[in-house]
N, C-alpha and C positions, 0 to 999 in steps of 0.2 A: 207809413213805410218805414220799415228798418231802415237803422242808420246800416247803411254798410263798413265794417272792420278798417282803420288804415290799415294801407299795402306795408308799411314798416311795422306795424305790429303782428303779423301775421308773417313778416318773413323773420320777426325774432322768435316767434315763439317753435318755428320750423328748425330754427338753428338752436335753440334748447333740447327740443326731442333731440337732435342729432350728435350734439355734446353728450346729453344722458345715455345713448346708446353708445358712443364710442366707450365711454365712461363704463359702462358695463361689461363689452368686452373685453377690453383691456385688464380688468377684477377678474375674469370670466379664465383669460388666456394667463394671469397671473397664477389662479389656485390651479389653475392644471398643469401649470410648471412645476408645481410648490410642490402639487401630489405625485407627480412624477422621478422629481429628486428623492426624495421622502422612499418612495418604493424600490431606485436604485440603488441607494444605502443598505435598505434594510437586504435587499438582494447579495448586496456585496461582502455587507457583516456575514449575512449567512454561512458564505462560500471560504471564510477563513477557518483553517483547523483550530477546532478548539482543544487549549490543553487539558482537560479534564477527558479527553480522549472519545465524548460523542462525534457523530457523523460529519459533521460540520463539512469540511473540503474533503476528510478521505474520500480515495478512492479504489476504484480496484486498479492500481497501476501494476504494469510485468516490470519485475524489478531491473535497473538498468536503465528502463524508457527514460528518465528525467535526474536533474540535479536535486539530491538533497539536502534541505538544512533546517536550521533549529525552525521549530512549529510545523515541519510538515509530518504527515500521517499518512499511514495506508500498509498496506500488508506488503508493500517493498520495502517498507520503514522495517517494521517486523523483520523479514529477511534478514536484512541487513543487521540489525542488532544480535542479530542468530549467529552473524555471521562474522561478526567483530567478538562476542563471549567466546565463539571456538578460536579465534585467535589470541586467549589469554589476557582478554579482559574484562575481567572480574566483576568490574564498579559497572558497568550498562548493563541496562533495563533491558526484557525481553519483549515488550508490548509496542503497538503499532504507531508509535510516537517517537519525532526525534527529538528528544530531551536533551537539558544538560549532559547527563552522563554519555548520550552519544557523540554530540560535539565533542566532550572531551577524549571521548575512546577513538573519535577519527582524527583528532589531531593528531594524537599520541602514535597513530599509525602512521599519516603522513609523515610524521616525523621522525620514524623509526627507518621511514624506507624513502628518506630522501625527496619526500612533494614538499611544496607549499602549505606549510601547517594552520590550515585557516579554518579547521572545523568544518567544512564544505566535502558533501560527498560527491565533485564532480566526473568526470570521465578517464579523468587521469586514476584519481583516485580509485576507480571501481576496477578500471581494466589490470591494477596492479593485486587490488585485492585478492580479486577472482581469479588471476594470474597464478595467484601463490597455492590457490586450491590443488591437492592430489588428485588424478584420476586413478580411480579404482574398477575391477572389475564387478560387474553386477548383471544381473538377471529378474523376472519376475514372475509370480505363479500368483494361483485362484483355480479357476476353472471346476476340475473335478473337486479341489481341495474345499472349497468355499462349503461352511455348514459344519467345519470339524472346530475346535477348540486350539487359541496359538499355545505354544509352552507358554505367554505370559497370562494368560486365561481370557482372552478375547474369543468372542466366535465370528472365525471368518468369513465373511462377506463379499458380495460382490461392491459395495460400497465401501468396503473396509481402509485407512491412508493407514499404511505401514510400511515395517521393513521389518526383515530378519536378520541376524546377523548370529554370529558362531559365538561369541562370548562377551559381546557389551553386555550390560543389565538392561532390563526390561525399563522402560523410560526413556532412555536417552536420546536425547535430544539430537535430531542430524539434519542437516542442507545437503540439500543434492540438487548439482546443476547439472542442463542436458539441452545443448544449442539453444542455446538465451532462454531456456525453461527453470526456472529452478520450484522447488520445493521443500518447507519444513515438514519432520514428520519427529517422528519417534518410534525407538524398536519396541515392535512387539512381538516374537517369535522368534522360533532359533534355526538358522539357515543359514547360507546356503550349503547341504552336504555333495557341492557337486566340485570335483580339482578348480582349481585357479579361479573360484569367484568367490569374491568377498560378500556382497549383497543381494539379498532378493528379496524386491520390493512387493507388494501386493498390486493386483492390477488397477487398481483405484488410483494408486500413487501414479504408476507407470502411466497411465491414461493422463495425470496431471502434466506428466512432464515429456507428454511426446515420445513416450519410450517403448511403446506396445509393439509397434512393428520392426521395433530395431531385434527385439526377445534379450539378445546378448549386446552387449557395449560395457563402453566406459563413459561413467558419469562421476564428475566433479562431488567431490565429499568433503564436509567439514562437521567435524567431532562435535559435539558439546560436554567434551569426558567432564568437567568440572560440572556438569550440570544432568544428574540421571539421580530417577527414583527407582524400588522395585529388587525384587529379587536377581 
C-alpha cells in the first residue's frame, strides 16, 4: 500500500498555493492601477492647450463664458484679441492663443481703466471692455441679392459671412456684439443706403448673432481700423 502523505506537508502545499495566488493578484492589481495612471496622465496632457495652436484644449467657447489667462485658446480668445486690437493695442496678435502679447495688452487695458493689472481676462475686465464699445444702427441683407457680386469682388451667397459699410476699406476687420453673441468678420460690400443705418450684415452674419429676427437694431461695434486691406 502506498504511504499516506503527512498532514502538515499537505497543509504546507495548500498554504504555498494561497501565497502564490495572493502574490499574483497583488501584481495584477498593481499593473492595472499603473496602466490607469498612465492613461489618465495621457488624457490630462492632451487637454492642455498647446502653445503651437493645436486643437489641444481649444474649444468652442462663447465669448464671456469663462475667465481667460495665459495658455488658453479658442474662438473666444481670438475675439478678445480682436477687441484689444480695436482698442489701439497694436502689439497684440489676432490668433486664438492667449499668449504673452495678450497678457500685456490685457494688463495695459486694466491699468488704464483702474482695474487690477493682473493680465487675466476676468469678469470685471470683460464688463469694462465690452461696456466701452459703442452701439451703432445695423440691418442685414440677402435673399434676392444672393448671387450678385459685392463691391469688394465676392459672390454673395446664403452662407457668406461679412458686412457692408459705406466708407471703410474692403477687408477691414470688425467685431460685432448682440445680446451676448459675438462675431468677428470683415467688410466685403458697400452700404447700407438707408438713412440712419451704419452697417448691413449678410444673412449668415446676422444668423450667427441671432439678429435675423430683429431685422434692424443696435449692435456693439469694434473696428480694427489699423488692420485693413484691399481697395
